[in-house]
MARFI-22134 format. One line per field, with one value per residue: residue number from 0; x, y, z of N, C-alpha, C, O in turn. Coordinates in steps of 0.001 Angstrom, whole numbers. Each point is the difference from the previous one (the first is absolute). Layout:
# MARFI-22134
numar <- [NUM / ...]
npx <- [X / ...]
npy <- [Y / ...]
npz <- [Z / ...]
capx <- [X / ...]
capy <- [Y / ...]
capz <- [Z / ...]
cpx <- [X / ...]
cpy <- [Y / ...]
cpz <- [Z / ...]
opx <- [X / ...]
opy <- [Y / ...]
opz <- [Z / ...]
This chain:
# MARFI-22134
numar <- [0 / 1 / 2 / 3 / 4 / 5 / 6 / 7 / 8 / 9 / 10 / 11 / 12 / 13 / 14 / 15 / 16 / 17 / 18 / 19 / 20 / 21 / 22 / 23 / 24 / 25 / 26 / 27 / 28 / 29 / 30 / 31 / 32 / 33 / 34 / 35 / 36 / 37 / 38 / 39 / 40 / 41 / 42 / 43 / 44 / 45 / 46 / 47 / 48 / 49 / 50 / 51 / 52 / 53 / 54 / 55 / 56 / 57 / 58 / 59 / 60 / 61 / 62 / 63 / 64 / 65 / 66 / 67 / 68 / 69 / 70 / 71 / 72 / 73 / 74 / 75 / 76 / 77 / 78 / 79 / 80 / 81 / 82 / 83 / 84 / 85 / 86 / 87 / 88 / 89 / 90 / 91 / 92 / 93 / 94 / 95 / 96 / 97 / 98 / 99 / 100 / 101 / 102 / 103 / 104 / 105 / 106 / 107 / 108 / 109 / 110 / 111 / 112 / 113 / 114 / 115 / 116 / 117 / 118 / 119 / 120 / 121 / 122 / 123 / 124 / 125 / 126 / 127 / 128 / 129 / 130 / 131 / 132 / 133 / 134 / 135 / 136 / 137 / 138 / 139 / 140 / 141 / 142 / 143 / 144 / 145 / 146 / 147 / 148 / 149 / 150 / 151 / 152 / 153 / 154 / 155 / 156 / 157 / 158 / 159 / 160 / 161 / 162 / 163 / 164 / 165 / 166 / 167 / 168 / 169 / 170 / 171 / 172 / 173 / 174 / 175 / 176 / 177 / 178 / 179 / 180 / 181 / 182 / 183 / 184 / 185 / 186 / 187 / 188 / 189 / 190 / 191 / 192 / 193 / 194 / 195 / 196 / 197 / 198 / 199 / 200 / 201 / 202 / 203 / 204 / 205 / 206 / 207 / 208 / 209 / 210 / 211 / 212 / 213 / 214 / 215 / 216 / 217 / 218 / 219 / 220 / 221 / 222 / 223 / 224 / 225 / 226 / 227 / 228 / 229 / 230 / 231 / 232 / 233 / 234 / 235 / 236 / 237 / 238 / 239 / 240 / 241 / 242]
npx <- [-179773 / 1607 / -512 / 1028 / 2004 / 1126 / -65 / -307 / 2557 / 1667 / 510 / 1582 / 1394 / 895 / 455 / 2666 / 1242 / -255 / 1757 / 2618 / 616 / -1888 / 1870 / 692 / -182 / 1875 / -1296 / 1064 / -607 / 91 / 160 / 1593 / 531 / 538 / -557 / -1430 / 605 / 2348 / -585 / 1466 / -1177 / 1385 / -1540 / -895 / -40 / -1680 / -1868 / 2658 / -1239 / 194 / -1354 / 816 / 57 / 2382 / -297 / -1154 / 1416 / 1399 / 503 / -759 / -1255 / 140 / -1642 / -162 / -526 / -701 / 53 / -277 / -278 / -1864 / -1357 / 468 / -1081 / -485 / -2081 / 1570 / -983 / 1737 / -450 / 869 / 1720 / 1099 / 1030 / 796 / 2470 / 1239 / -404 / 833 / 1638 / 335 / 1125 / -496 / -423 / -1115 / 74 / -12 / 560 / -1518 / -1427 / -911 / -896 / -79 / -1523 / -1295 / -1423 / -95 / -460 / -1447 / 77 / -15 / 541 / -1837 / 874 / -1917 / 1448 / -2020 / 2220 / 1191 / -2039 / 938 / 89 / 866 / -719 / 1968 / -1687 / -117 / -1970 / 2066 / -2177 / 2245 / -169 / 1558 / -589 / 362 / 1490 / 430 / -4 / 1401 / 1205 / 716 / -128 / 367 / 1093 / -723 / 2216 / -1409 / -74 / 1393 / -1583 / 784 / -1093 / 1264 / -1527 / -543 / -1322 / -293 / -1096 / -1565 / 152 / -1083 / -260 / -1974 / 2366 / -1997 / 2624 / -2288 / 1278 / -2474 / 588 / -1575 / 2202 / -1410 / 603 / 2213 / 1653 / 45 / -1003 / 1001 / -1996 / 1937 / -1515 / 1155 / -1953 / 2318 / -2210 / 1700 / -814 / 2388 / -256 / -203 / 1742 / -34 / -1675 / 1484 / -1886 / 1772 / -2019 / -906 / -624 / 1145 / -1310 / 1570 / -1652 / -673 / -666 / -1925 / -412 / 992 / 770 / 937 / -693 / 662 / -26 / -1169 / 1577 / -782 / 2165 / -784 / 222 / -1704 / 696 / -1397 / 1457 / -730 / -777 / -1954 / 1113 / -382 / 1962 / -2119 / 2074 / -2535 / 653 / -817 / 1515 / -1958 / -406 / -1498 / -1531 / -1042 / -223 / -1671 / -1170]
npy <- [-4381 / 1390 / 2617 / 1655 / 585 / 1471 / 2153 / 1092 / 895 / 1823 / 364 / -98 / 1113 / 1475 / 1384 / -274 / 1554 / 2445 / -13 / -386 / -1790 / 706 / 1221 / -1724 / 1055 / -976 / 1134 / 154 / 1241 / 395 / 648 / 745 / -1998 / 1481 / -1529 / 1364 / -1874 / 885 / -1684 / 1338 / -168 / 1027 / 208 / 2335 / 618 / -975 / 343 / -267 / -2544 / 1015 / -1075 / -84 / -2227 / -716 / -617 / -2067 / -680 / -765 / -1254 / -1963 / 153 / -455 / -616 / -833 / -1853 / -893 / -2274 / 38 / -979 / -1544 / -1065 / -907 / -1113 / -396 / 1504 / 700 / 950 / 6 / 856 / 1347 / 857 / 892 / 263 / 1632 / 344 / 269 / 865 / 317 / -392 / 900 / -247 / 1520 / 1898 / -179 / -157 / -1322 / -2092 / 683 / 1290 / -2957 / 1606 / -2255 / 671 / -782 / 966 / -1712 / 373 / -1265 / -1418 / -1200 / -928 / -822 / -905 / -782 / -1317 / -1352 / -227 / 1388 / -1540 / 1263 / -2076 / -1828 / -1318 / 1835 / 370 / 1854 / -386 / 1501 / 1841 / -141 / 1137 / 1233 / 865 / 1733 / 360 / 870 / -106 / 619 / -1440 / 1265 / 286 / 2027 / -1598 / 2081 / -67 / 944 / -2209 / -71 / 542 / -2199 / 1408 / -1336 / 1530 / -759 / -165 / -1842 / 1071 / -1237 / -1082 / -1255 / -902 / 151 / -1038 / -376 / -276 / -597 / 36 / -1054 / 712 / -1858 / 1093 / 1780 / -567 / -700 / -678 / 2320 / -2351 / 1914 / 352 / 1059 / -1054 / 2143 / 254 / 1393 / 1647 / 1217 / 1342 / 366 / -1701 / 162 / 1427 / -238 / -2089 / -1077 / -1380 / 456 / -131 / 441 / -1838 / 141 / -1019 / 131 / -1979 / 2596 / 691 / -450 / 1132 / -1392 / 1679 / -1975 / 1038 / -2158 / 1522 / -311 / 2157 / -721 / 1154 / -1162 / 2017 / -293 / 2655 / 40 / 1507 / -304 / 2146 / -578 / 585 / -1945 / 596 / 397 / 211 / -635 / 986 / -2217 / 639 / -1694 / 2553 / -1340 / 1069 / -1899 / 1870 / -629 / 315]
npz <- [-248710 / 1277 / 278 / -1500 / 41 / 1788 / 319 / -1628 / 477 / 1722 / -1796 / -675 / 1270 / -108 / -2357 / -325 / 1296 / -738 / -1416 / 1080 / -40 / 211 / 789 / -103 / 1662 / -1195 / 2121 / -2588 / 1875 / -2080 / 2265 / -2008 / 1345 / -1856 / 1085 / -755 / -905 / -346 / -1683 / 506 / -1406 / 555 / -911 / -107 / 1918 / 321 / 1224 / 1037 / 318 / 1665 / -150 / 2748 / 893 / -191 / -1921 / -704 / 683 / -1414 / -1777 / -639 / -2082 / -2149 / 898 / -2356 / 2054 / -2138 / 1304 / -1835 / 1920 / -1741 / 2019 / -2368 / 1678 / -1853 / 105 / -1382 / 1880 / -2061 / 2319 / -2221 / 1401 / -1764 / 1808 / -1280 / 423 / -2399 / 1800 / -2210 / 2055 / -2457 / -1388 / 447 / 2185 / -2003 / -1924 / -1488 / 115 / 961 / -467 / 1097 / 981 / 1155 / -1270 / 1753 / -2426 / 707 / -2533 / 1239 / -1089 / 1793 / -1600 / 1694 / -1496 / 1423 / -266 / -136 / 1038 / 1733 / 425 / 1868 / 102 / -1322 / -1504 / -1105 / -1529 / 855 / -1470 / -850 / 83 / -774 / 2196 / -1529 / 1888 / -1490 / 1614 / -2019 / 1948 / -1913 / 1124 / -1610 / 1964 / -1533 / 966 / -704 / -1407 / -1698 / 357 / -1904 / -1259 / -293 / -919 / -30 / -1100 / 1688 / -2024 / 1058 / -1561 / 2145 / -2034 / 180 / -2054 / 137 / -248 / 1632 / 1082 / 435 / 1189 / 1279 / 1292 / -230 / 407 / 351 / 1958 / 184 / 119 / 98 / -1058 / 470 / -1213 / -371 / -1949 / -688 / -1884 / -436 / 345 / 353 / 1487 / 794 / 1503 / 1692 / 133 / 2615 / 21 / 746 / -39 / 1799 / -285 / 1686 / 421 / 1714 / -536 / 892 / -362 / -396 / -2132 / 756 / 1842 / 1747 / -2243 / 731 / -1388 / 574 / -1723 / -1978 / 562 / -2248 / -944 / -2064 / 906 / -1371 / 857 / -2074 / 111 / -1762 / 1197 / -576 / 1959 / -647 / 529 / -195 / 1243 / 464 / 2510 / 124 / 2516 / 408 / 601 / 1472 / -929 / 1197 / -1741 / 1553 / -2077]
capx <- [-82 / 707 / -1172 / -1197 / 265 / -287 / -1575 / -884 / 144 / -1002 / -1289 / -268 / 28 / -1432 / -1286 / 15 / -436 / -1489 / -1180 / -375 / -1188 / 446 / 90 / 1212 / 1347 / 1184 / 1064 / 1035 / 660 / 1724 / 487 / 1210 / 1213 / 1037 / 1435 / 954 / 1463 / -930 / 1550 / -13 / -225 / -1075 / -489 / 932 / 1213 / -207 / 904 / -158 / -218 / 217 / -200 / -490 / -1622 / -6 / 951 / -1288 / -767 / 894 / -569 / -1022 / -875 / -1235 / -429 / -1306 / 4 / -1477 / -686 / -1480 / -1132 / -850 / -254 / -1471 / 84 / 1277 / 937 / 504 / 1099 / 980 / 168 / 1400 / 21 / 971 / 407 / 1501 / 863 / 1428 / 1437 / 1446 / 318 / 1598 / 1113 / 599 / 1213 / 194 / 697 / -1999 / -1541 / 261 / -504 / -1001 / -1305 / -1443 / -1466 / -339 / -1262 / -655 / -1743 / -704 / -1554 / -562 / -1488 / -174 / -1539 / 72 / -674 / 882 / 78 / -357 / -605 / -178 / 95 / 1202 / 574 / -603 / 862 / -555 / 430 / -324 / 667 / -844 / 929 / 597 / 360 / 1195 / 336 / 1586 / 432 / 1452 / 833 / 979 / 234 / 1492 / 306 / 1062 / 813 / -257 / -754 / -1021 / -854 / -214 / -809 / -543 / -987 / -1091 / -695 / -775 / -1186 / -389 / -1019 / -49 / -723 / 437 / -967 / 408 / -1579 / 281 / -810 / 505 / -77 / -189 / 367 / -247 / -1664 / 468 / 643 / 202 / 890 / 163 / 1107 / -895 / 1443 / -502 / 977 / -603 / 1007 / -210 / -1582 / -81 / 472 / 1205 / 283 / -208 / -195 / -134 / 157 / 235 / -264 / 325 / 14 / -973 / -1659 / 27 / -877 / 118 / -1330 / -1145 / 372 / 1237 / 1338 / 1533 / 353 / 1190 / 468 / 1571 / -718 / 769 / -610 / 396 / -557 / 930 / -448 / 1313 / -410 / 1526 / 1281 / -400 / 155 / 37 / 603 / 370 / -166 / -166 / -841 / 10 / -1309 / -1699 / -730 / -1014 / -808 / -836 / -1710 / -544 / -1131]
capy <- [-1337 / -1520 / -340 / -200 / -2090 / -355 / -118 / -578 / -998 / -129 / 157 / -1043 / -1184 / 524 / -772 / -1413 / -525 / -269 / -853 / -1350 / -306 / 472 / -1037 / 39 / 421 / 147 / 807 / -394 / 1220 / -464 / 1101 / -665 / 1004 / -879 / 257 / -243 / 1014 / 568 / -105 / -197 / 1325 / 912 / 1118 / 269 / -266 / -1011 / -363 / -1352 / -214 / -1528 / 102 / -819 / 5 / 837 / 1123 / 804 / -243 / 1541 / 1384 / -268 / 1475 / -616 / -979 / -416 / -1063 / -560 / -712 / -267 / -1120 / -363 / -1610 / -336 / -1426 / -633 / 1418 / 1570 / 1107 / 353 / 1404 / 364 / 1231 / 361 / 1573 / 632 / 1169 / -39 / 1280 / -390 / 1020 / -247 / 246 / 185 / 347 / 852 / 1775 / 828 / -84 / -602 / -1073 / -42 / -279 / -358 / -797 / -1410 / -448 / -912 / 13 / -1073 / -452 / -1465 / 67 / -1074 / -574 / -1550 / -1114 / -1045 / -789 / -1505 / 447 / -1262 / 616 / 958 / 1099 / 875 / 793 / 643 / 695 / 1259 / 989 / 1449 / 1416 / 652 / 1405 / 296 / 1119 / 735 / 1587 / 420 / 1233 / -268 / 1129 / -233 / 1480 / 775 / 484 / 1307 / -216 / 122 / -1158 / -125 / -1352 / -913 / -909 / -583 / -1216 / -1158 / -509 / -768 / -1056 / -1616 / -395 / -1094 / -1101 / -1005 / -1205 / -296 / -1196 / -173 / -1348 / 283 / -970 / -433 / 843 / 1597 / 60 / 61 / 1638 / 543 / 194 / 765 / 904 / 904 / 632 / 1169 / 834 / -372 / 94 / 1200 / 374 / -795 / -1070 / -1135 / 179 / -771 / -97 / -1924 / 382 / -1121 / 164 / -122 / 620 / -282 / -159 / 106 / -740 / -151 / 691 / 437 / -1125 / 1057 / -803 / 346 / -413 / 205 / 124 / 428 / 913 / 81 / 866 / 588 / 1414 / 1395 / 809 / 1051 / 211 / -107 / -1663 / -488 / -1678 / -489 / -1316 / -333 / -1317 / 143 / -797 / 575 / 89 / 531 / -182 / -126 / -94 / -570 / 526]
capz <- [-464 / 755 / 663 / -269 / -308 / 1082 / 594 / -1138 / 348 / 1185 / -338 / -925 / 1178 / 697 / -662 / -273 / 1247 / 383 / -796 / 835 / 879 / 1591 / 829 / 654 / -423 / 590 / -60 / 887 / 354 / 532 / -207 / 424 / -682 / -645 / 395 / -1396 / -651 / -710 / 34 / -1670 / -729 / -97 / -398 / -1567 / 78 / 1326 / 1146 / 762 / 1174 / 670 / 1787 / 168 / 685 / 1343 / -540 / -529 / 1259 / 644 / -821 / 163 / 643 / 437 / -705 / 336 / -817 / 414 / -725 / 246 / -1124 / -214 / -841 / 565 / -589 / -1079 / -945 / 1015 / -701 / 1112 / -246 / 966 / -301 / 1313 / -203 / 68 / -463 / 440 / -83 / 544 / -391 / 467 / 738 / -1445 / -315 / -1032 / 61 / -359 / 769 / 1740 / -106 / -532 / 378 / -1204 / 655 / -724 / 718 / -664 / 779 / -420 / 9 / -893 / -250 / -748 / 368 / 411 / 144 / 992 / -1255 / 900 / 1250 / 1055 / 1770 / 702 / -1150 / -1176 / -675 / -764 / -1255 / -486 / -981 / 556 / -773 / 1239 / -482 / 766 / 553 / 930 / 63 / 348 / 377 / 114 / 300 / 63 / 1037 / -390 / 1327 / 817 / 109 / -867 / -148 / -1281 / 155 / -1823 / -170 / -1151 / 675 / -265 / 121 / -1574 / 773 / 54 / 744 / 1387 / 396 / 569 / 355 / 1474 / 678 / 1385 / 765 / 1481 / 376 / 1488 / 758 / -188 / -1063 / -1437 / -485 / -1599 / -537 / -1161 / -898 / -322 / -864 / -735 / -1274 / -1510 / -562 / -340 / 1677 / 612 / -733 / 773 / 1476 / 679 / 1422 / 296 / 859 / 816 / 1806 / 1184 / 617 / 1381 / 369 / 1983 / 512 / -956 / -112 / 308 / 332 / -151 / -1092 / -719 / -1481 / -638 / -1766 / -742 / -1027 / -434 / -992 / -1125 / -1575 / -883 / -1161 / -509 / 713 / 1592 / 795 / 1551 / 172 / 1234 / 329 / 1194 / -200 / 1461 / 415 / -189 / 1005 / -83 / 730 / -678 / 807 / -490 / 50]
cpx <- [99 / -1415 / -1352 / 81 / -251 / -1324 / -501 / 64 / -1260 / -1750 / -318 / 440 / -1107 / -1214 / -343 / -454 / -1200 / -746 / -636 / -1121 / 411 / 162 / 611 / 681 / 753 / 1523 / 994 / 1635 / 2016 / 735 / 1239 / 1480 / 862 / 1578 / 1483 / 1177 / -735 / 1825 / -1023 / 236 / -1270 / -182 / 853 / 1380 / 812 / 759 / -110 / -341 / 259 / -396 / -300 / -1131 / 558 / 423 / -1722 / -610 / 1030 / -844 / -1286 / -613 / -1306 / -681 / -1732 / -466 / -971 / -502 / -1550 / -1003 / -897 / 0 / -1987 / 75 / 1123 / 703 / 548 / 910 / 867 / 910 / 1352 / 417 / 1233 / 715 / 1442 / -364 / 1251 / 1186 / 1006 / 783 / 1823 / 1061 / 821 / 1402 / 595 / 722 / -1229 / -752 / 519 / -1402 / -785 / -1083 / -877 / -945 / -428 / -1192 / -256 / -1628 / -243 / -1654 / -143 / -1522 / 173 / -1540 / 1083 / -974 / 244 / 89 / -387 / 271 / -124 / -326 / 989 / 940 / -937 / 1067 / -395 / 1340 / -700 / 794 / -372 / 1317 / 1167 / 39 / 1189 / -74 / 1341 / 802 / 668 / 297 / 1515 / 1350 / 1327 / 172 / 1349 / 829 / -168 / -1626 / -1430 / -814 / -244 / -1443 / -845 / -1379 / -372 / -1087 / -574 / -827 / -24 / -675 / 527 / -809 / 1077 / -1376 / 1045 / -984 / 690 / -545 / 986 / 344 / 28 / 619 / -91 / -1400 / 877 / 430 / -594 / 1446 / -649 / 884 / -485 / 1396 / -754 / 1260 / -1391 / 1298 / -217 / -560 / -39 / 475 / 1250 / 674 / -104 / -29 / -55 / 326 / -1150 / -415 / 58 / -521 / -1151 / -1039 / 229 / -1186 / -59 / -1654 / -628 / 264 / 1301 / 1414 / 794 / 1214 / 1457 / 544 / 1460 / -604 / 1010 / -758 / 952 / 46 / 1031 / -808 / 879 / -1312 / 641 / 970 / -42 / 49 / -973 / 4 / 486 / -639 / -53 / -47 / 230 / -1538 / -773 / -318 / -852 / -1109 / -1076 / -1819 / -708 / -1254 / -1040]
cpy <- [-1014 / 254 / -676 / -2192 / -678 / 226 / -801 / -2090 / -765 / 203 / -1309 / -1573 / 362 / -469 / -1533 / -585 / 137 / -782 / -1180 / 89 / 250 / -1296 / 285 / 1385 / 347 / 602 / 128 / 1100 / -334 / 1720 / -894 / 1390 / -799 / 374 / -123 / 1121 / 168 / 233 / 338 / 1530 / 1018 / 1605 / 73 / -3 / -1270 / 222 / -1470 / 579 / -1039 / 663 / -1001 / 769 / 939 / 1532 / 516 / 25 / 1679 / 1017 / 42 / 1317 / -577 / -1280 / -774 / -751 / -554 / -831 / -158 / -976 / 529 / -889 / 101 / -1143 / -123 / 1017 / 623 / 895 / 447 / 1142 / -264 / 709 / 116 / 1412 / -601 / 969 / -15 / 740 / -744 / 1122 / -755 / 987 / 453 / 349 / 705 / 1104 / 470 / -667 / -806 / -1147 / 29 / -461 / -383 / 107 / -737 / -369 / -965 / -885 / -1261 / 15 / -857 / -540 / -1353 / -803 / -1679 / -1059 / -938 / -1076 / -1843 / 331 / -1603 / 522 / 1013 / 807 / 147 / 109 / 1059 / 857 / 1056 / 636 / 1262 / 1090 / 244 / 1178 / 311 / 1590 / 134 / 1291 / 167 / 1334 / 338 / 843 / -125 / 1849 / 153 / 200 / 1398 / -355 / 324 / -1465 / 82 / -1632 / -486 / -1091 / -948 / -1111 / -328 / -924 / -1595 / -899 / -1124 / -1079 / -1577 / -1662 / -764 / -1172 / 273 / -1025 / -133 / -1315 / 415 / -1690 / -238 / 1042 / 1545 / -51 / -577 / 484 / -231 / 602 / 598 / 213 / -87 / 585 / 705 / 484 / -517 / 900 / 1648 / 620 / -1044 / -1408 / -1153 / 870 / -1029 / -2 / -1186 / 590 / -2098 / 372 / -235 / 205 / -280 / 825 / 261 / -227 / 405 / 1317 / 1272 / -868 / 737 / -98 / 392 / -938 / 814 / 179 / 403 / 626 / 635 / 870 / 349 / 553 / 192 / 1065 / 962 / -217 / -589 / -1636 / -111 / -1702 / -717 / -1356 / 300 / -1485 / 632 / -556 / 1243 / -678 / 155 / -302 / -377 / -227 / -855 / 92 / -928]
cpz <- [1199 / 1073 / -1074 / -728 / 1064 / 255 / -1431 / 664 / 1026 / -452 / -768 / 750 / 1197 / 64 / -27 / 1095 / 746 / -974 / 361 / 799 / 1603 / 649 / 1532 / 37 / 1039 / -678 / 1038 / -235 / 738 / -55 / 592 / -433 / -698 / 422 / -1109 / -302 / -1326 / -1707 / -2107 / -669 / 206 / -762 / -1128 / -28 / -211 / 1119 / 80 / 973 / 567 / 1371 / 440 / 827 / 1280 / -891 / -354 / 1657 / 810 / -908 / 161 / 967 / 497 / -823 / 703 / -1263 / 353 / -1038 / 599 / -1294 / 411 / -738 / 131 / -1226 / -603 / -43 / 1275 / -506 / 1057 / -333 / 1119 / -47 / 1308 / -440 / 812 / 417 / 1388 / -520 / 518 / -372 / -87 / 66 / -1542 / 122 / -462 / -81 / -263 / 385 / 1395 / -54 / -1003 / -175 / -724 / 621 / -1187 / 746 / -475 / 920 / -1055 / -200 / -670 / 188 / -653 / -168 / -496 / -215 / 665 / -1078 / 912 / 1282 / 616 / 1345 / 671 / -941 / -872 / -885 / -1031 / -1195 / 237 / -1188 / 596 / -772 / 1325 / -407 / 528 / -375 / 598 / -281 / 781 / -100 / 692 / 289 / 214 / 1083 / -114 / 1272 / 286 / 270 / -1040 / 111 / -1539 / -131 / -840 / 1003 / -990 / 458 / -1314 / -24 / -1046 / 469 / -129 / -36 / 780 / -456 / 1074 / 689 / 1756 / 859 / 1374 / 393 / 1691 / 855 / 1761 / -4 / -97 / -1006 / -1704 / -997 / -1691 / -1293 / -1425 / -843 / -938 / -1397 / -572 / -1017 / -1845 / -1206 / -310 / 1152 / 213 / -1254 / 94 / 1616 / 937 / 1766 / 370 / 2077 / 1258 / 1275 / 421 / 850 / 1696 / 674 / 1394 / 166 / -1758 / -1391 / -757 / -194 / -199 / -1261 / -659 / -476 / -523 / -1542 / -497 / -974 / -863 / -1622 / -939 / -629 / 89 / -929 / -271 / 777 / 1288 / 31 / 1074 / -243 / 1646 / 931 / 1324 / 408 / 2225 / 553 / 195 / 1248 / 56 / 1011 / -1201 / 1114 / -1334 / 319 / -549]
opx <- [-656 / -447 / -829 / -949 / -640 / -653 / -36 / -866 / -916 / -822 / -1158 / -527 / -838 / -666 / -1114 / -764 / -460 / -1158 / -1151 / -685 / 1122 / -714 / -217 / 495 / -445 / 849 / 37 / 787 / 412 / 218 / -111 / 157 / 206 / 723 / 1038 / 83 / -1148 / 827 / -887 / 824 / -1159 / 1062 / 718 / 580 / 1203 / 1227 / -1019 / 238 / 10 / 733 / -569 / -409 / -810 / 321 / -179 / -1139 / -408 / -556 / -325 / 304 / -503 / 757 / -446 / -5 / -262 / -278 / -273 / -140 / 77 / 497 / -740 / 492 / 896 / 1227 / -526 / 754 / -261 / 566 / 135 / -574 / -111 / -275 / 81 / -1168 / -49 / 592 / 78 / -271 / 491 / -294 / 521 / 852 / 900 / 264 / -487 / -946 / 1039 / 343 / -145 / -75 / -455 / 277 / 387 / -66 / -140 / -265 / 618 / -569 / -68 / -746 / 776 / -934 / 1019 / -1188 / 1127 / -856 / -555 / 898 / -413 / -149 / -18 / 691 / -1107 / 1187 / -127 / 1143 / -1147 / 1059 / -1006 / 485 / -224 / 323 / 409 / -732 / 313 / 253 / -192 / -413 / 211 / 626 / 488 / -449 / 867 / -517 / 620 / -681 / -1121 / 541 / -456 / 224 / -1039 / 229 / 165 / 132 / -68 / 133 / 528 / -409 / 1145 / -365 / 1165 / -1229 / 1200 / -1185 / 1138 / -1061 / 1190 / -319 / 625 / -717 / 638 / -654 / -739 / -907 / -179 / 791 / -592 / 1228 / -1136 / 1069 / -831 / 1204 / -1209 / 1095 / -826 / 195 / -1019 / 368 / 499 / -585 / -52 / 568 / -1223 / 912 / -981 / 974 / 571 / 134 / -1021 / 453 / -1199 / 166 / 233 / -367 / 770 / 255 / -35 / 315 / -18 / 905 / 239 / 261 / 953 / -742 / 882 / -1218 / 795 / -93 / 1171 / -769 / 951 / -1102 / 676 / 783 / 945 / -455 / -189 / -912 / 1062 / -1083 / 1028 / -252 / 392 / -1010 / 418 / 18 / -142 / 365 / 11 / -377 / 478 / -171 / -1181]
opy <- [-1041 / -1078 / -870 / -764 / -1039 / -1044 / -1156 / -875 / -801 / -149 / -369 / -1051 / -821 / -654 / -511 / -964 / -937 / -331 / -390 / 985 / -288 / -1000 / 1091 / 21 / 577 / -190 / -1 / -216 / -259 / 373 / -662 / 1065 / -1109 / 893 / -659 / 1186 / -270 / 867 / -568 / 639 / -317 / 508 / -900 / -331 / 81 / -62 / -602 / 1143 / -1036 / 861 / -725 / 1159 / 699 / 904 / 1204 / 467 / 772 / 977 / 1101 / 359 / 8 / -178 / 103 / 332 / 78 / 529 / -65 / 184 / 872 / -73 / 365 / 111 / 180 / -67 / -95 / -52 / 186 / 131 / -537 / 415 / -357 / 400 / -914 / 387 / -96 / -184 / -448 / 688 / -616 / 640 / -901 / -510 / 527 / 558 / 895 / 750 / -654 / -1154 / 881 / -1072 / 727 / -325 / 60 / -483 / 658 / -365 / 98 / 897 / 135 / 339 / -252 / 251 / -156 / 316 / 42 / -318 / -1018 / 735 / -1024 / 1158 / 1007 / 937 / -536 / -118 / -621 / 392 / -30 / -371 / 493 / -113 / -428 / 158 / -661 / 410 / -343 / 458 / -157 / 1042 / -523 / 174 / -873 / 1131 / -836 / 114 / 302 / 1023 / 145 / -843 / 1029 / -1125 / 592 / -951 / 92 / -418 / 751 / -968 / -139 / 39 / 400 / -165 / -386 / -50 / -149 / -313 / 324 / -414 / 294 / -877 / 859 / -995 / -935 / 541 / 976 / 448 / -1109 / 942 / -873 / 70 / -280 / 463 / -886 / 108 / -229 / -374 / -680 / -329 / 515 / 1162 / -412 / -1008 / -637 / 982 / 112 / 591 / -526 / 231 / -849 / 1188 / -163 / 831 / -252 / 1141 / -879 / -427 / 343 / -155 / 870 / -953 / 1165 / -713 / 1101 / -1084 / 387 / -673 / 525 / -155 / 807 / -692 / 267 / -641 / 87 / -445 / 580 / -946 / 54 / -798 / 953 / -764 / -359 / -550 / 428 / -962 / 1065 / -394 / 1155 / -1197 / 947 / -711 / 680 / -736 / -23 / -101 / 346]
opz <- [-38 / 390 / 266 / -179 / -166 / -40 / 420 / 15 / -185 / 904 / 194 / -365 / 374 / 802 / 109 / -53 / 652 / 254 / -201 / 275 / 414 / -80 / 526 / -1127 / 992 / -871 / 1231 / -922 / 1131 / -1153 / 1032 / -597 / 492 / -444 / 62 / 318 / -353 / 282 / -638 / 653 / -267 / 359 / -435 / -1034 / -250 / -71 / -339 / 391 / -665 / 485 / -817 / -78 / 610 / 772 / 185 / 28 / 866 / 500 / 444 / 1137 / 1124 / -954 / 1143 / -1185 / 1201 / -1076 / 1199 / -1210 / 865 / -1124 / 914 / -1123 / 825 / -67 / 1109 / -971 / 1189 / -1085 / 1100 / -1007 / 1172 / -1131 / 821 / 58 / 1226 / -1064 / 1144 / -984 / 946 / 1010 / -657 / -727 / 654 / 1065 / 690 / 238 / -94 / 253 / -848 / -601 / -884 / 1155 / -1167 / 1130 / -1031 / 1145 / -1061 / 622 / -1222 / 919 / -922 / 761 / -673 / 64 / 495 / -825 / -414 / 412 / -542 / 391 / 709 / 400 / -59 / 306 / -1056 / 233 / 445 / -505 / 509 / -1126 / 1132 / -1177 / 955 / -901 / 1140 / -1114 / 1205 / -508 / 1094 / -1046 / 718 / -188 / 258 / 1111 / 1020 / -71 / 486 / 717 / -499 / 448 / -292 / 747 / -1216 / 1150 / -973 / 748 / -1104 / 1161 / -213 / 1164 / 89 / -27 / -228 / -112 / 341 / -468 / 108 / -803 / 621 / 104 / 484 / -892 / -131 / -703 / -503 / 41 / -634 / 55 / -382 / 397 / -198 / 236 / -42 / -419 / -610 / -1170 / -460 / -169 / -1047 / -397 / -1052 / 479 / 85 / 577 / -525 / 716 / -685 / 294 / -668 / 787 / 117 / 429 / 831 / 1095 / -897 / -1194 / -870 / 713 / -397 / 434 / -495 / 521 / 677 / -716 / 679 / -94 / 482 / -1013 / 272 / -717 / 777 / -322 / 850 / -83 / 788 / -820 / 756 / -315 / 508 / -202 / 525 / -725 / 475 / -584 / -74 / 286 / -774 / 935 / -1027 / 912 / -1134 / 1215 / -33]
């Protein structure tokens, strides 16, 4: 259901854009890093998580993030994907268990169709609708004092609808500031999720910019005994390519 729903929306969104009269296509791709901490509850147990950015950096095994957009006239398609793999170890020093190891893999795919609401020579505002798909994969390992390991795993997939607005303003020859606000959830996925992104692009030439910003994401999902209720907030560093 997770993949079927997302693939259906992908076909519908791309079909909507392909029906637009051919104009100049503008493509923007931003690989980036989100230097965020993680605070909340995760998993079936659930586990209380309170990791600073320093903790996450220490526990991070791998990550990857990419934002892309395609503009054709007043229409645009946005795509954003994130992946992180964290492994955290906590000593227990008990008579039975000596250590707790928590492995958490989080993957998101966001896809949205946007339309220009306002445009002038130095600024624009777009509204958009879309989906964000979540995939969580957790493993909790308890190491006994005799060396034996007990492992509890859980996975969860869901899809949230999104509604958002984004815009930018050029304030100098080299600096352009941007922001994006979106809300989602409430239709069979998360109880709620919302995010805010703001920052600036520093243009080094016509096709390349350094990107600096800040992103905050708040999501609450609960189904039966599974909980994912977290807040993430931190700086964003990226490189933006325009074609």
